[in-house]
C-alpha positions as CSV (number, residue, x, y, z in Angstrom):
1,M,25.1,-2.8,-7.1
2,P,25.7,-5.6,-4.6
3,P,22.5,-7.2,-3.3
4,I,22.7,-5.4,0.1
5,P,19.2,-4.6,1.5
6,G,18.6,-0.8,1.7
7,L,21.8,0.1,-0.2
8,V,20.3,1.6,-3.3
9,G,17.8,3.7,-1.3
10,L,20.5,4.8,1.1
11,L,22.9,5.9,-1.6
12,T,20.2,7.7,-3.5
13,M,19.1,9.6,-0.4
14,I,22.7,10.6,0.4
15,F,23.7,11.9,-3.0
16,C,20.6,13.2,-4.6
17,P,20.2,17.0,-4.7
18,K,16.4,16.9,-4.0
19,M,14.1,14.1,-2.9
20,Q,10.4,13.6,-2.1
21,L,9.7,10.6,0.2
22,R,6.9,8.1,-0.4
23,A,5.1,7.3,2.8
24,E,3.9,3.9,3.8
25,K,0.6,3.5,5.7
26,S,2.3,5.1,8.7
27,P,3.6,8.7,8.2
28,D,6.8,7.6,10.0
29,A,7.6,4.8,7.6
30,F,8.9,5.4,4.1
31,S,8.8,2.9,1.2
32,G,10.5,4.9,-1.5
33,C,11.5,8.3,-2.9
34,L,11.5,10.4,-6.0
35,S,14.9,12.0,-6.5
36,G,16.2,14.6,-9.0
37,L,17.1,18.2,-9.4
38,G,13.9,19.6,-8.1
39,I,11.1,21.8,-9.4
40,D,11.4,24.8,-11.7
41,P,9.8,27.6,-9.7
42,I,8.5,29.4,-12.8
43,H,6.9,26.6,-14.7
44,H,6.2,24.3,-11.7
45,E,7.7,21.3,-13.5
46,S,10.7,19.1,-13.0
47,V,13.9,20.7,-14.0
48,Y,15.2,17.6,-15.9
49,P,12.4,15.0,-15.9
50,D,14.6,12.5,-17.8
51,H,17.0,12.6,-14.9
52,D,14.4,12.1,-12.2
53,M,14.5,8.6,-10.6
54,E,11.8,6.8,-8.6
55,V,13.4,4.4,-6.1
56,V,11.3,1.8,-4.2
57,F,13.1,0.9,-1.0
58,D,13.6,-2.8,-0.4
59,T,13.6,-2.1,3.4
60,L,11.5,0.4,5.3
61,F,13.2,3.6,6.5
62,D,11.7,5.4,9.5
63,A,11.9,9.1,10.4
64,Q,15.0,8.5,12.5
65,D,16.8,6.8,9.6
66,I,15.9,9.8,7.3
67,E,17.2,12.2,9.9
68,R,20.5,10.3,10.1
69,V,20.9,10.2,6.3
70,S,20.1,13.9,6.0
71,S,22.7,14.7,8.7
72,F,25.3,12.6,7.0
73,S,24.6,14.2,3.6
74,V,25.0,17.7,5.1
75,L,28.3,16.6,6.8
76,L,29.6,15.2,3.6
77,A,28.8,18.4,1.7
78,E,30.5,20.5,4.4
79,M,33.6,18.3,4.3
80,S,33.8,18.5,0.5
81,N,33.6,22.3,0.7
82,I,36.4,22.5,3.2
83,S,38.6,20.3,1.1
84,M,38.1,22.6,-1.9
85,K,39.6,25.6,-0.1
């Protein structure tokens, strides 16, 4: 990855199926995330723990940034579904 501040965190949030944000001292500032395939509802464990990834952000993301990333991720998914038809 090129050394662009925030790029690893941004790409992880855009393309991961499930993520859990790590909050900083303020509930509106996030310092990292745990990303992966989610939790198995029966066993209450990670679906594939070997594929889970903890990312520490090198920049702080606030709630507005997370909302924008989420909107972009949804838009990207919708566009890929349209192109498959």
